C-alpha positions in Angstrom: 10.5 -0.7 -21.0 7.7 1.3 -19.3 5.9 -0.6 -16.6 2.2 -0.1 -15.6 1.2 -0.2 -12.0 -2.7 -0.4 -11.3 -5.0 -2.3 -9.0 -8.6 -1.4 -7.8 -8.8 -2.8 -3.8 -12.1 -2.7 -2.0 -12.1 0.1 -0.1 -13.0 -2.3 3.1 -9.2 -4.6 2.0 -7.8 -1.7 2.0 -8.7 -0.4 5.3 -7.7 -3.7 7.4 -4.4 -4.5 5.2 -3.5 -0.7 6.0 -4.7 -0.9 9.7 -3.2 -4.7 9.7 0.8 -4.0 8.9 0.6 -0.2 10.5 -0.1 -2.1 13.9 2.4 -2.1 16.4 3.6 -6.0 15.7 4.1 -4.8 12.1 6.0 -1.7 13.2 9.8 -2.4 13.0 12.2 -0.6 14.6 14.9 1.2 12.5 17.8 2.8 14.9 15.7 4.8 17.4 12.8 5.4 15.5 9.9 3.3 13.9 9.7 2.5 10.1 7.2 4.4 8.2 7.3 2.5 5.0 4.8 -0.2 4.0 5.9 -2.3 1.1 2.6 -2.9 -1.3 3.3 -6.2 -4.3 1.7 -8.6 -6.0 0.0 -11.3 -4.5 -1.2 -14.6 -5.6 -5.2 -13.2 -5.5 -4.2 -9.6 -5.4 -1.6 -7.4 -3.3 0.4 -7.9 -0.2 0.5 -5.1 2.3 4.2 -5.9 4.5 6.0 -4.4 7.0 8.3 -5.4 9.3 7.6 -9.2 9.9 3.8 -9.2 8.5 1.8 -9.0 5.5 -2.0 -8.6 4.7 -3.0 -10.0 1.3 -6.1 -9.2 -0.1 -7.8 -9.6 -3.7 -7.3 -6.8 -5.9 -7.6 -6.4 -10.0 -4.4 -5.2 -10.5 -1.2 -5.1 -12.9 1.6 -4.5 -10.4 5.1 -5.7 -12.0 7.7 -4.6 -8.9 7.3 -3.8 -5.2 6.0 -0.5 -4.8 7.4 1.5 -1.1 5.2 4.0 -0.1 4.6 5.7 4.2 2.2 3.6 5.4 1.5 6.4 8.4 0.1 9.0 5.2 -2.2 5.6 4.0 -3.4 4.6 7.4 -4.7 8.4 8.3 -5.6 8.8 4.3 -7.4 5.3 4.1 -10.9 6.6 6.1 -11.1 9.6 3.9 -10.7 8.0 0.5 -14.6 7.7 -1.1 -16.3 4.9 -2.4 -16.5 1.3 -2.2 -13.4 0.8 -4.0 -9.7 1.9 -3.6 -8.3 2.8 -7.1 -4.6 2.7 -6.7 -1.6 3.3 -9.3 2.0 4.4 -9.5 3.5 6.4 -11.8 6.6 9.0 -11.3 7.3 8.6 -7.4 4.4 8.9 -6.7 1.5 6.5 -5.3 -1.9 7.5 -6.4 -5.1 6.6 -4.5 -8.1 7.6 -6.3 -6.6 11.2 -6.9 -4.6 11.4 -4.2 -1.2 11.4 -4.5 1.3 10.5 -2.0 5.6 9.9 -2.0 6.6 6.4 -3.4 9.2 4.2 -5.0 10.2 1.1 -7.0 11.7 -1.3 -5.1 
């Protein structure tokens, strides 16, 4: 069975979500380094971005069948550079695609 992951999120909500889960409170220590990854999963009204013990839910139009894990530091650096009022998010073959930029990701 083939799944489809796609969502459209307001740019402001995406920036807020990534900034919140990548704050000091959202970074979990793994051994001697901070965990870099953020999990993205479906929530009641959209998507939930999670790291350590915190999460940020934001509205989204979506088909998101299972959680995806991607590098939060990369998303945080990339987020302000994404153009437009909405961010198109897709996952396929080991990559999360934000508008047209691909970053490594994996299904959980």
